[in-house]
C-alpha positions in Angstrom: 158.6 175.7 -29.1 157.4 173.6 -26.2 159.2 170.7 -24.4 157.6 167.3 -23.9 157.9 165.2 -20.7 156.5 161.7 -20.4 156.7 159.3 -17.5 155.2 155.8 -17.4 155.1 154.8 -13.7 154.6 151.1 -12.9 155.5 148.3 -10.5 159.2 147.1 -10.6 160.6 146.6 -14.0 163.2 143.8 -14.1 166.7 145.3 -14.2 167.8 143.4 -17.3 165.0 145.0 -19.3 165.4 148.6 -18.3 168.2 149.9 -20.6 166.6 148.3 -23.7 163.1 149.6 -22.7 164.4 153.2 -22.4 166.0 152.9 -25.8 162.8 151.5 -27.3 160.6 154.1 -25.7 162.7 156.9 -27.1 162.9 155.4 -30.6 159.2 154.6 -30.8 158.1 158.0 -29.6 160.5 160.1 -31.6 160.0 158.1 -34.8 156.3 158.4 -34.4 156.4 162.2 -33.8 158.6 162.8 -36.9 156.4 160.6 -39.1 153.4 162.7 -38.0 155.3 165.9 -38.9 156.5 166.9 -35.4 160.3 167.5 -35.4 162.3 168.2 -32.3 165.7 169.5 -31.2 166.8 166.7 -28.8 165.6 163.7 -26.8 166.7 161.6 -23.9 165.3 158.6 -22.1 165.9 157.4 -18.5 164.8 154.3 -16.5 164.5 153.4 -12.8 163.0 150.2 -11.4 159.5 151.9 -11.4 159.5 154.4 -14.3 160.4 155.0 -17.9 161.0 158.7 -18.6 161.3 160.5 -21.9 162.2 164.2 -22.3 161.9 165.8 -25.8 163.1 169.4 -26.2 162.1 171.9 -28.9 159.0 170.1 -30.2 156.9 171.9 -32.9 153.7 173.4 -31.5 151.8 171.9 -34.4 152.6 169.9 -37.5 153.0 172.0 -40.7 150.3 172.1 -43.4 151.3 170.0 -46.3 150.1 169.6 -49.9 150.0 166.3 -51.6 149.7 165.8 -55.4 147.8 162.7 -56.4 147.6 161.3 -60.0 144.2 160.3 -61.2 142.6 158.6 -64.2 142.8 159.9 -67.8 140.7 162.9 -68.6 138.6 160.8 -71.0 138.1 158.0 -68.5 134.5 156.8 -67.7 132.7 159.1 -65.3 132.4 156.4 -62.6 136.2 156.2 -62.5 136.6 160.0 -62.2 133.8 160.1 -59.5 135.6 157.4 -57.5 138.9 159.4 -57.6 137.1 162.5 -56.5 135.5 160.8 -53.5 138.9 159.4 -52.5 140.5 162.8 -52.7 137.6 164.7 -51.2 137.4 167.2 -54.0 135.0 168.4 -56.7 135.6 168.1 -60.5 136.5 171.8 -60.9 139.4 171.3 -58.4 141.2 168.9 -60.7 144.0 169.9 -63.0 144.3 168.4 -66.5 147.8 167.8 -67.8 149.3 166.4 -71.0 151.4 163.2 -70.5 152.9 160.7 -73.0 149.8 158.6 -72.3 147.4 161.5 -73.1 145.6 164.0 -70.8 145.6 162.9 -67.2 143.8 164.4 -64.2 145.8 165.5 -61.1 144.6 166.6 -57.7 146.3 168.7 -55.1 145.2 167.8 -51.6 146.0 170.1 -48.7 146.6 168.5 -45.3 146.2 171.0 -42.5 148.5 170.9 -39.6 147.4 169.4 -36.2 148.2 170.5 -32.6 151.2 168.8 -31.0 149.1 167.5 -28.1 146.8 165.6 -30.5 149.7 164.0 -32.3 151.5 163.1 -29.0 148.4 161.5 -27.6 148.0 159.3 -30.6 151.7 158.3 -30.8 152.0 157.7 -27.0 148.9 155.4 -26.9 150.2 153.4 -29.9 153.6 153.1 -28.2 152.1 151.9 -24.9 149.8 149.4 -26.5 152.5 148.0 -28.8 155.6 148.2 -26.5 158.1 145.4 -27.3 158.6 144.0 -23.8 160.3 140.6 -23.8 157.6 139.5 -21.4 154.4 141.3 -20.4 151.2 140.8 -18.4 147.6 141.8 -18.1 146.0 142.7 -14.8 142.5 143.7 -13.7 139.8 144.0 -16.3 141.7 146.0 -18.9 143.2 144.8 -22.1 146.5 146.6 -21.8 149.7 144.5 -21.5 152.7 145.9 -19.7 155.8 144.4 -18.1 154.3 145.0 -14.7 151.0 146.8 -13.7 151.1 150.3 -15.0 149.9 152.8 -12.4 150.1 156.3 -13.9 151.0 158.3 -17.0 152.6 161.7 -16.7 152.5 163.6 -20.1 152.9 167.4 -20.3 153.9 170.0 -22.8 155.6 173.0 -21.3 156.8 176.4 -22.5 157.1 180.0 -21.1 153.4 180.2 -20.5 153.4 177.1 -18.3 152.6 173.3 -18.5 149.7 171.7 -20.3 148.6 168.1 -19.7 148.3 166.2 -22.9 144.7 164.7 -23.0 145.1 160.9 -23.1 143.5 157.9 -21.5 144.8 154.3 -21.9 142.7 151.6 -20.2 141.2 154.0 -17.6 144.6 155.5 -16.9 144.4 159.2 -17.7 147.5 161.3 -18.2 148.3 164.0 -15.6 151.2 166.2 -14.5 151.8 164.2 -11.3 154.3 161.5 -10.3 155.5 159.9 -7.1 158.8 159.7 -5.2 160.5 156.8 -3.5 158.2 154.0 -2.5 159.1 154.1 1.2 161.0 157.4 1.8 158.7 159.8 -0.1 155.6 157.9 -1.3 153.3 161.0 -1.9 152.3 162.4 -5.3 153.4 165.8 -6.6 153.0 167.9 -9.7 155.8 169.0 -12.0 156.0 171.7 -14.7 158.9 170.4 -16.9 161.9 168.1 -17.0 164.2 170.2 -14.8 161.4 170.6 -12.2 160.7 166.9 -12.5 164.3 165.8 -12.0 164.9 168.2 -9.1 161.7 167.1 -7.2 162.5 163.4 -7.8 165.9 163.9 -6.3 164.3 165.6 -3.2 161.9 162.6 -3.1 164.9 160.2 -3.0 164.9 159.1 -6.6 168.0 159.2 -8.9 166.5 159.2 -12.3 169.7 158.6 -14.3 170.9 155.0 -14.2 174.5 156.2 -14.9 174.4 158.4 -11.9 173.1 155.5 -9.7 175.9 153.3 -10.9 178.6 155.9 -10.3 177.2 156.6 -6.8 177.3 152.9 -6.0 180.8 152.4 -7.2 182.1 155.6 -5.6 180.6 154.7 -2.2 181.6 151.0 -2.4 185.2 151.7 -3.3 185.5 154.4 -0.7 184.1 152.3 2.1 186.3 149.3 1.1 189.4 151.5 0.9 188.8 153.0 4.3 188.8 149.5 5.8 191.9 148.3 3.9 190.1 146.4 1.1 189.3 146.7 -2.6 186.0 145.9 -4.4 186.3 143.3 -7.2 185.3 145.0 -10.4 182.1 143.6 -12.0 180.5 146.0 -14.5 177.7 143.6 -15.3 176.7 143.3 -11.7 177.0 147.1 -11.2 174.6 147.8 -14.1 172.2 145.2 -12.7 172.2 146.6 -9.2 171.8 150.1 -10.5 168.5 148.8 -12.0 167.3 147.4 -8.7 167.3 150.6 -6.6 166.0 154.2 -7.0 168.1 155.5 -4.1 171.2 153.5 -3.6 172.6 153.1 -0.1 175.9 151.2 0.0 176.6 148.9 3.0 179.8 147.0 3.7 179.3 143.6 5.4 181.4 140.7 6.7 181.7 137.1 5.6 181.7 134.5 8.4 185.2 133.2 9.3 184.0 129.6 8.5 183.7 130.5 4.8 186.9 132.5 4.2 188.8 129.4 3.0 186.4 128.7 0.2 187.9 129.4 -3.2 187.4 133.1 -3.9 185.6 132.3 -7.2 183.0 130.3 -5.3 182.4 133.1 -2.8 182.2 135.7 -5.6 179.8 133.6 -7.8 177.6 132.6 -4.9 177.2 136.2 -3.6 176.7 137.6 -7.1 174.2 135.0 -8.4 172.1 134.6 -5.2 172.4 137.9 -3.4 173.6 140.5 -5.9 176.5 141.3 -3.6 179.9 142.8 -4.7 182.9 140.9 -3.5 185.5 142.7 -1.4 189.0 141.4 -1.5 191.9 141.7 0.9 194.7 143.0 -1.3 197.4 141.4 1.0 196.0 137.9 0.8 193.9 137.9 -2.3 191.0 136.4 -0.3 187.4 137.5 -0.5 186.7 138.6 3.1 183.9 141.2 2.9 180.9 142.1 0.7 179.0 145.1 -0.5 175.2 145.2 -0.6 173.2 148.0 -2.0 170.0 148.9 -0.1 167.1 150.9 -1.6 166.5 153.2 1.4 168.1 155.0 4.2 167.3 153.8 7.8 167.5 155.3 11.3 170.1 152.7 12.2 172.2 153.5 9.1 171.5 150.1 7.6 172.5 147.9 10.6 169.3 145.9 10.5 169.5 145.4 6.8 173.1 144.4 6.9 172.5 141.9 9.7 169.7 140.3 7.7 171.9 140.1 4.6 174.8 138.5 6.6 172.4 135.9 8.0 171.0 135.0 4.6 174.5 134.9 3.1 175.7 132.5 5.8 173.0 130.1 4.8 174.0 130.3 1.2 177.7 129.9 1.9 177.0 127.0 4.2 175.5 125.2 1.1 178.6 126.1 -0.9 180.9 124.9 1.8 179.0 121.6 1.9 179.4 121.1 -1.8 183.1 122.0 -1.7 183.9 119.6 1.1 182.0 116.7 -0.5 183.6 117.4 -3.9 187.1 117.4 -2.3 186.5 114.0 -0.9 185.6 112.6 -4.3 188.5 114.4 -6.0 191.1 113.0 -3.5 189.7 109.5 -4.1 190.6 109.8 -7.8 187.4 111.2 -9.4 186.4 107.7 -10.5 182.8 108.2 -9.5 182.5 111.5 -11.5 184.0 109.9 -14.6 181.7 106.9 -14.4 178.7 109.3 -14.0 179.6 110.9 -17.3 178.9 107.5 -19.0 175.2 108.3 -18.4 175.3 111.9 -19.7 174.6 112.3 -23.4 176.8 114.7 -25.3 174.8 114.3 -28.5 172.5 111.5 -29.5 174.6 110.8 -32.6 178.0 111.4 -31.0 177.6 109.4 -27.8 178.0 110.3 -24.2 180.3 112.7 -22.4 182.5 109.7 -21.5 182.9 108.8 -25.2 183.7 112.5 -26.0 186.4 112.3 -23.3 187.9 109.2 -24.9 188.1 110.9 -28.3 189.6 114.0 -26.7 192.2 112.0 -24.9 193.3 110.2 -28.1 193.4 113.4 -30.0 195.3 115.3 -27.3 197.9 112.5 -27.3 198.3 112.9 -31.1 198.5 116.7 -30.9 200.9 116.8 -27.9 204.2 116.5 -29.9 203.0 119.2 -32.3 202.7 121.7 -29.4 205.6 120.6 -27.3 203.6 118.8 -24.6 204.2 115.4 -23.1 201.8 112.9 -24.7 201.1 111.0 -21.5 200.4 114.1 -19.6 198.2 115.6 -22.3 196.1 112.4 -22.5 195.7 112.3 -18.7 194.7 116.0 -18.7 192.1 115.4 -21.4 190.6 112.4 -19.5 190.3 114.5 -16.3 189.5 118.0 -17.8 185.7 117.5 -17.7 185.4 115.4 -14.6 184.2 118.4 -12.6 181.0 118.4 -14.6 179.7 115.7 -12.2 180.6 117.7 -9.1 178.0 119.2 -6.8 179.6 122.7 -7.1 179.4 122.8 -10.9 175.9 121.5 -10.8 175.0 124.4 -8.6 177.1 127.0 -10.5 177.7 125.8 -14.1 179.7 128.9 -14.9 182.5 127.5 -12.6 183.1 124.4 -14.8 186.8 124.1 -15.5 187.8 126.5 -12.8 186.6 124.0 -10.1 188.3 121.2 -12.1 191.6 123.0 -11.5 191.0 123.1 -7.7 189.9 119.5 -7.6 192.9 118.2 -9.6 195.3 120.2 -7.5 193.6 118.6 -4.4 194.0 115.2 -6.0 197.8 115.7 -6.3 197.9 116.1 -10.1 200.5 118.2 -11.8 200.0 121.9 -12.2 199.9 121.4 -16.0 197.1 118.9 -15.8 195.1 121.1 -13.3 195.6 124.2 -15.5 194.3 122.3 -18.5 191.0 121.6 -16.8 190.4 125.4 -16.5 192.0 126.5 -19.8 190.8 123.9 -22.3 187.5 125.7 -22.8 189.4 128.9 -23.9 189.1 131.0 -25.8 185.3 131.4 -25.6 185.2 134.9 -27.0 187.3 137.3 -29.1 188.6 139.1 -26.0 189.5 136.0 -24.1 193.2 135.1 -23.6 194.3 131.8 -25.2 196.2 129.2 -23.2 199.9 129.1 -23.7 201.0 126.1 -21.5 201.6 123.1 -23.9 199.4 120.7 -22.1 196.5 123.2 -22.0 197.0 124.0 -25.7 196.9 120.3 -26.6 193.7 119.7 -24.7 192.0 122.9 -25.8 192.7 122.1 -29.5 191.5 118.5 -28.9 188.2 119.7 -27.4 187.5 122.1 -30.3 188.7 119.9 -33.1 186.7 117.0 -31.8 183.6 119.2 -31.7 184.2 120.4 -35.3 185.0 116.9 -36.7 182.2 115.3 -34.8 179.4 117.6 -36.0 180.9 117.6 -39.5 180.8 113.7 -39.5 177.0 113.7 -38.6 176.3 116.6 -41.1 175.3 119.1 -38.5 177.0 122.1 -40.0 176.2 125.8 -39.4 173.7 127.3 -41.9 173.3 131.0 -42.4 172.8 132.7 -39.0 172.1 129.4 -37.2 174.9 127.8 -35.3 173.3 125.9 -32.4 176.5 124.0 -31.5 178.8 127.1 -31.6 181.0 125.6 -34.4 182.0 129.1 -35.6 183.3 129.9 -32.1 185.2 126.5 -32.0 186.8 127.3 -35.4 187.8 130.7 -34.3 189.2 129.1 -31.1 191.4 126.8 -33.2 192.6 129.7 -35.4 193.6 131.8 -32.4 195.3 128.9 -30.6 197.3 128.1 -33.7 198.2 131.7 -34.6 198.7 133.3 -31.2 200.8 130.3 -29.9 202.7 130.2 -33.3 202.0 126.5 -33.8 203.0 124.7 -37.0 200.2 122.1 -37.5 199.0 120.5 -40.7 195.3 120.3 -39.9 194.0 118.1 -42.7 195.5 114.8 -41.2 194.2 115.9 -37.7 190.7 116.6 -39.0 190.8 113.3 -41.0 191.6 111.3 -37.9 188.9 113.1 -35.9 186.3 112.5 -38.5 187.3 108.8 -38.7 186.9 108.5 -35.0 183.4 110.1 -35.0 182.1 108.0 -38.0 182.0 104.9 -35.8 179.0 106.5 -34.0 177.1 106.2 -37.3 173.8 104.2 -36.9 174.9 102.3 -40.1 177.6 100.6 -38.1 175.1 99.4 -35.5 172.7 98.2 -38.2 175.5 96.2 -39.9 176.5 94.6 -36.7 172.8 93.6 -36.0 172.4 92.1 -39.5 175.7 90.2 -39.2 174.5 88.9 -35.8 171.3 87.8 -37.4 173.1 86.0 -40.2 175.3 84.2 -37.7 172.3 83.0 -35.8 170.6 81.7 -39.0 173.8 79.9 -40.1 174.0 78.2 -36.7 170.3 77.0 -37.0 171.0 75.7 -40.5 174.0 73.7 -39.3 171.9 72.2 -36.5 169.1 71.2 -38.8 171.5 69.7 -41.4 172.8 67.4 -38.6 169.3 66.3 -37.6 168.8 62.8 -39.1 165.6 62.0 -37.3 163.1 63.6 -39.8 162.8 65.4 -43.0 162.9 69.2 -42.1 163.6 70.5 -45.6 160.8 73.1 -45.4 162.4 74.7 -42.3 165.9 74.5 -44.0 164.5 76.3 -47.1 162.8 79.0 -45.0 166.0 79.6 -43.0 168.0 79.7 -46.3 165.7 82.4 -47.6 166.1 84.4 -44.4 169.9 84.1 -44.6 169.9 85.3 -48.2 167.7 88.4 -47.2 170.0 89.2 -44.3 173.1 88.9 -46.4 171.6 91.2 -49.0 170.6 93.7 -46.3 174.1 93.6 -44.9 175.7 94.2 -48.3 173.3 97.2 -48.9 174.3 98.7 -45.5 178.0 98.1 -46.3 177.5 100.0 -49.6 175.9 102.9 -47.8 178.7 102.9 -45.3 181.3 103.0 -48.0 179.5 106.0 -49.6 179.5 107.6 -46.1 183.2 107.0 -45.8 183.9 108.6 -49.2 181.9 111.6 -48.1 183.8 111.9 -44.8 187.1 112.0 -46.8 185.8 115.1 -48.5 184.6 116.5 -45.3 188.1 117.1 -43.9 188.7 119.5 -46.9 185.3 121.1 -46.4 186.1 121.6 -42.8 189.4 123.3 -43.7 187.3 125.6 -46.0 185.1 126.4 -43.0 188.2 127.5 -41.0 189.4 129.5 -44.0 186.2 131.5 -44.0 186.6 132.2 -40.3 190.2 133.1 -40.9 189.2 135.7 -43.5 187.0 137.4 -40.9 189.8 137.3 -38.3 192.4 138.7 -40.6 190.1 141.3 -42.2 189.8 142.9 -38.7 193.6 143.1 -38.8 193.6 145.0 -42.1 194.4 142.1 -44.5 192.2 142.1 -47.7 190.1 139.1 -48.5 191.6 138.7 -52.0 195.1 138.5 -50.5 194.0 135.8 -48.2 192.4 134.0 -51.2 195.7 134.2 -53.1 197.5 132.5 -50.2 194.7 129.9 -49.5 195.1 128.7 -53.1 198.7 127.7 -52.4 199.9 124.2 -51.2 200.0 123.7 -47.4 197.0 125.9 -46.7 196.0 123.7 -43.8 199.0 125.1 -41.9 197.3 128.3 -40.7 200.5 129.8 -39.3 202.2 129.4 -42.6 199.2 130.7 -44.5 199.0 133.8 -42.3 202.7 134.4 -42.6 202.4 134.3 -46.4 199.4 136.6 -46.3 201.0 139.2 -44.2 204.1 139.3 -46.4 202.0 139.6 -49.5 199.9 142.3 -47.9 203.0 144.3 -47.1 204.4 143.8 -50.6 201.2 144.9 -52.3 201.2 148.0 -50.1 204.3 149.2 -51.9 204.3 150.9 -55.3 206.4 148.2 -56.9 204.1 145.5 -55.5 201.0 147.2 -56.7 202.4 147.8 -60.2 203.8 144.3 -60.4 200.3 142.9 -60.2 199.4 144.8 -63.3 202.5 143.5 -65.1 201.8 139.9 -64.0 198.1 140.1 -65.1 199.1 141.5 -68.5 201.6 138.7 -69.0 199.2 136.1 -67.8 196.3 137.3 -70.0 198.5 137.4 -73.2 199.8 133.9 -72.4 196.4 132.5 -71.7 194.9 134.0 -74.9 197.7 132.7 -77.0 197.5 129.2 -75.5 193.8 129.1 -76.2 194.1 130.4 -79.7 197.1 128.1 -80.6 196.0 125.0 -78.7 199.4 124.5 -77.2 201.0 125.2 -73.9 204.0 127.6 -73.8 205.9 126.1 -70.9 209.0 124.5 -72.4 211.5 127.2 -71.4 212.5 130.5 -73.0 216.0 130.9 -74.4 217.9 134.2 -74.2 219.6 133.6 -77.6 216.3 134.4 -79.3 216.0 137.8 -77.5 216.1 140.7 -79.9 216.1 143.7 -77.6 218.1 144.9 -74.5 214.8 145.0 -72.5 214.1 141.4 -73.4 217.6 140.3 -72.3 217.3 142.4 -69.1 214.1 140.6 -68.2 215.8 137.2 -68.7 218.6 138.3 -66.3 216.1 139.7 -63.8 214.1 136.5 -63.8 217.2 134.5 -63.2 218.2 136.7 -60.3 214.7 136.7 -58.8 214.4 132.9 -59.1 217.7 132.4 -57.4 216.4 134.4 -54.4 212.8 133.2 -54.4 213.5 129.4 -54.6 215.6 129.1 -51.4 213.5 131.7 -49.6 210.3 129.7 -50.2 212.0 126.5 -49.0 212.9 128.4 -45.8 209.4 129.9 -45.6 211.0 133.3 -45.8 208.0 134.9 -47.6 209.2 138.5 -47.1 212.5 137.9 -49.0 210.6 136.0 -51.7 208.0 138.6 -52.2 210.5 141.5 -52.1 212.4 139.7 -54.9 209.2 139.2 -56.8 208.3 142.9 -56.5 211.7 143.8 -57.9 210.6 142.3 -61.2 208.2 145.3 -61.7 210.8 147.5 -63.5 212.1 144.8 -66.0 208.5 143.6 -66.8 207.3 147.2 -67.4 210.3 147.9 -69.7 209.7 144.6 -71.6 206.1 145.5 -72.4 207.0 149.0 -73.4 209.7 147.9 -75.8 208.5 144.5 -77.1 205.6 143.2 -79.2 205.0 139.7 -77.9 202.9 138.5 -80.9 205.4 139.3 -83.6 205.3 137.8 -87.1 208.5 135.8 -86.4 207.0 132.5 -85.1 210.2 131.5 -83.3 210.6 134.8 -81.5 206.9 134.8 -80.7 207.1 131.4 -79.1 210.2 132.3 -77.2 208.5 135.5 -75.8 205.4 133.5 -74.8 207.6 131.0 -73.0 209.2 134.0 -71.3 205.7 135.2 -70.2 205.1 131.7 -68.8 208.3 132.0 -66.8 207.1 135.3 -65.3 203.8 133.6 -64.4 205.4 130.6 -62.9 207.8 132.6 -60.7 205.0 134.9 -59.5 202.6 132.0 -58.9 205.2 130.1 -56.9 204.9 132.9 -54.2 201.1 133.3 -54.2 198.2 132.9 -56.6 198.2 136.5 -57.9 195.2 135.7 -60.2 193.1 136.1 -57.1 194.2 139.6 -56.5 191.6 142.3 -57.4 192.5 145.2 -59.7 
């Protein structure tokens, strides 16, 4: 079976698109071949800045012949219907087969589809793939209609076997397929022919092209770390930058350069960000001092002077870039040392959200909330409030304007320069965390208070203006904020009742409602009308009753409008009271996902959410873990069956009798040893469970509950609950109620599956 090799050779493909493009190329081609009947043994795709390559091994030489059976009309159908079926099938009447079916005799046709040569199928699939390739952005050039990410220069497409290589006949917009490609743009620009993938890869390597992006990345990292180590330095790890740079070069040449002495005192993050974003340089650190002192750049060619000219040019450009960064840094430090007042005032003109006010108003709410939260997390309220007021000041700085990704981090540097405490400075950097599931959560009390305040204000604010996530849409990242609250509470082991905190946050945000402003405007109008009426009533010079009547009508209309707005505001306030509970439900949904990844079933979480105090997430999770451990034992699993049996019998009896059996069971009415044993077991379990629940010792409580499994099983095996003796029956139903109450005091076991 032949092997297929395809190369699409073009101008430079953006690095960020290359990996996805190679995957799409492989999928579109292989799926298309298989759909057309050409199976294969294996396939692999590669990308460089100038080419997408696909190799497919073990392709069938031609698609197999297939036979399709097609159902036609009834045998006694009108002739025109039968003739239409024959034309569609390309057959004559005598080729049809008549079969008996439940609906009578029906005509069937067997249509043979002969196989086609592989080259013919490949040409069709490749042209369709090229013309419909899903580039994020594409362009047209010249007079053709083809769109590609950059101008497409050539197509290499060959089938090769032991007999040699065959070019697949194909022309797309005047570009005809061939067996030729080109090497490196500068070091080996000439064209050459290939006979298969091995020959292709070997000749490309000789022509200074590394086809495999993984090989290019490994070469870059190996050479960079070796050069840095030889000079007593270490390269700062950056896998994203490594992947990007590997997509910028076909023949990587690693060069180690110097950073000017004037810039070495800049914060290392500033140096690293500036070099990465503007120059695609790797930062090289001095392990003794922690400073960034060198850089690594990756050239796309070898030169006679071993890269000296390239390196000199890069160092010159870098100096200009870092001069800008130094200018921003020095200007920002002057503002920071002056107290940051200018930055904070500037935030009064920056809109956070048109319904939630400015960044300055957001900061005010955060500061109030941080002060309230501080005692709950062990932080000083004054320090937490000050940290919240200063945490976002760096958003007005020149450095953060240039490099938004440094927000928070630069705040820490500026607050340290301003002489603020380490706790306040750290809060500026850490209050955004965690941004993702792999981020660390802050642990310092002040940072935790401000981080919670930032996320809770966002949640309560957008809840107050009814901007909740819907389906897959979450434009304000509220799910991420909710997960941040969950992780802060759980990983820092915080005991916080969130409903009051959410209520206060929603209350603060509701004052931004347009209704409040409208009411104030109407009341102002009413005040003005009343003043005018008073003035007219004192005017004795003429009869102005008509004016007085007109003003009185305006006053009545204004007062009516004000009352209508007040009624609407009251309705809004009632809604906001419910919103705090809806917001807790939103956090519970996020919590289920978080705990599910840790192996705790959703029904176990539901059983604990149904209990009082479910807004204390740490308590809720503690209960859920204990219940999960208990249900993982044989006693715990079987107890659920006993509880559900008891609860079902009790519920059915209460519905049938129209009474509630909850007035206490008495052991003196017990008739069997199993019944008396259950009474004693319940007494013993309750004596353990009640104090354990008060101490939030869920493990002890649930272990005691699981211990009821044996007595409950024995009771049901020996006793008929619905006996003819009404007194005994009532006593036994009251006993079942006691089983239910004891079990439900630990968790809502009715939510447990099975």
